[in-house]
N, C-alpha and C positions, 0 to 999 in steps of 0.2 A: 446453375442452381439458383433459384430465387432467394432473395433476402427475406428473412422472416418478416411478416407484416408488422408494421409499427416500430421496427428496430432500425435506427439510422445506420446506414452501411458503415460509416466511419467507426462506429463503436466496435464492429467486428475486428477492425485493425487494432484498436486499442486493447482488446481482450486477447490478442494473439501473442503468444510468448516469443514469436520470431521478430516482433517489432523491436528494433535496436535501441533499447532504452537502458541497457546495462543491468537489468534485473537478473540475468543469468549468472552474474558474478556474485550474487548474494544468496544467503540461505535463510534469511529472516531469523537468525539465531539458532538454527538447527545444528550447525556444525559444532558449536561449543557445547550444545546440549548433548550431542553424541559423545564428545570428548569426556564429558562429566558423567556419562551413564544415564542421563535423564531420558534419552531416546536410544533404544537398543535396536539391534538387527534381528534377523531370524523371525521366529514366530511371534516375538513381542513387537515387531516393528510397526505394524499398522495400528495396534492399540496404543502404543506409546505416542505415535504421531498424532493420533486422534485426540489424546489427552493434552498434548502440547498445544494443538490448535484450539481446543476448548478453552484454554486459558488465554491464549494470545488474541483471538478474534474479538472477544468482548472488551478487551482492554486496549492494547496498542492498535488493534484493528479498528475499534470504535473511534479512537482519536484521529487516526489517519483518514478513515472514511468520512468523518464529520468535516474535516478541513477540506477534503476533496469536494464534498457536496456543497460546502459553503462557497468555495471558489467558483464552482460551476454555476451556482445560482447567481452570484454576483455578475459573472460575465453574461450569462443567459439573459438577465434582466437589464444588462448594461448599466449597473449601478456604479458610480464612481467610488473609488476607495483608495486607501493607502496600503499597498501590499506590504509595506514595512511593518505595519501593525499586525497583520496576519502572520508574517514571518516571526515576529517577536513573540506572539501568542503561542505559536507552535514550538519555538525554542523553549519557552517556559514549561511546556508539557513534555519536553524531552531533556531531562536533567543530565543525562550522560553525554559527555562530549563526543564519545565515539559514535553514538547513535545519531547525534546531530550531523556529524560529518558524513555518515552513511546516507542520511536522508538528503542532504544537500548535494552529495556526489551523484546520487541517482537523479535528483532533480535537474542537475546540469546536463546529464546525459539525455534525459527526456526532453529538456528544453531544445536541444539541438535537433531532435527528431521532430518536435512540434514546428519548429521554424521551417523545416524541409517539407513536411507533409501538409501543414495548415499555415501557410504564410500570412494569412489574415487574422490569425488568432490574437486575441487581445492580451498580449504579454507585456505591454509597456508598463514600466514601473517595477517589474520583478527584479530581484537581485540576480547577478550573473550566476550565483550558486543558490538557487531557490530551493525550498523544501519540495520534495517529490510530490507530496499530496496536493500542493497548490497547483503545480504544473499539470498534474493529472486532471484536476478539476477544470482547468482552463481548456485542456485538450478535449475533454469530454464535451464541453460546451461547443467548441469549434467543430466537433464531429456531429453536432446536432442532438446531443444528449441533455438530460436534465440532472437534478441533484441526486435522484434515485439511481440513475445510471452510474454517476460518478462514485457514489458510495459502494455500489455493487462491484465496480471495477477495482476499487481500492482493496476490498476484501478478497476478491478473486486473485489479485496479484500477490497478496500476502500468502494465501494458501498455496498458490502455484509455486512460489519461490521455495516454500517449505517442502512440498511433496517432490518437486523435481530435484532439489538438493539431496533429499533422502535416498533417491535412486542412486545418485552418484556416490554418496558417502557410505551407504550401507548395502548397496546392491539389492535393494528390495524390488519386488515384482512391480513393474510400472502399471500393470492392469489393476493390481490391488490398491495401489496408491491413487489411481484415477478414481476408484471407489471412495477412498478416504477424502479426496478433493470434493467429490460430488456431495457426500454426506456432510462435510464441513460447511459447504456453501448453504445447504439446506438448514443446518443447525444455526448458521449465522444470519439467517433471514431477519430475525428480530433486531440484530445489531445493525444490519444494513438499513432497515426501516427507521430505526432511531437516529442513525447518523444522517440520513436524508432529511428527516424532520428538523433535527437540531441545526444542521448546516443551513437549511433554507431559512430558519428563523434568525440565525445569526447574520446571514446575508441581508435579510430584510431590515435588520437593525444596524447593519454594518458594525457589528460588535463581536469580534472573535473571542472575547472573554466569556461569552455565553457557551462556548463549546466545551465538551467534556474533557476531563483530565485523568481518565482511568489509567491505571498502570499496575504492574506486578513487579516486585523488587528483584526476583531471581534473574529474569532475562536481562535486566539492566546490569546486574553484577557480572553475569556471564559475558555481556558485551564488552565490558572493560577487560576481562581476562582474555577474550578473543582478540581484542585490539593489540594486546601485548604478546600474543602467541607467535611463534615462528613456524613457518611451513604450512600455514593455513591454506586450504584450497579455495575458500571463499573470502570475500572482503568483509563479510559480516555473517 
């Protein structure tokens, strides 16, 4: 099968859920939302998950995608930077310690994959437990992508973790949730475009403080509850 024209082949690997980056162990907050009744099963499942994503993509998704886009633009243009400043800026936009730990845990797993798949990736200066969004951006650049690709991948991964977890947690129809995934990506197109633009602008200025800090309180509260829960199926 031919690779779609204009799409770097490496990006297909980054978009594949089988890539061993640890994302399968995370639900992007859905597990605790299910426990609390925010996301239900049965006939309510697809609608509840759609509503969940409609809140998460323009907030947490925008932040993650913007940082991924910024990291990709920095590497793509070979701009020197202090990754510690970008790490600190993302820490500041992730006020819940449990979510910072999740991001850095996934980042460490992805970093191992990047070292194996793209040994020439420009990862020098990264923390040993870097934020996942920054590693994703660097990987996207190593795979031949740009800021727009990195932003789209970040949103794709967020939605994918949510929908795949809902299948396991609620036994929802995988085909129905594939439709939820596709429609959420379509609805998230403005978020992806904004993240790509703001990430590129922040990279050009080497100023991560320009990136958005959108959030919603309830998922952050649920993340704290989930981190203290016993018998959880997912790490987040």
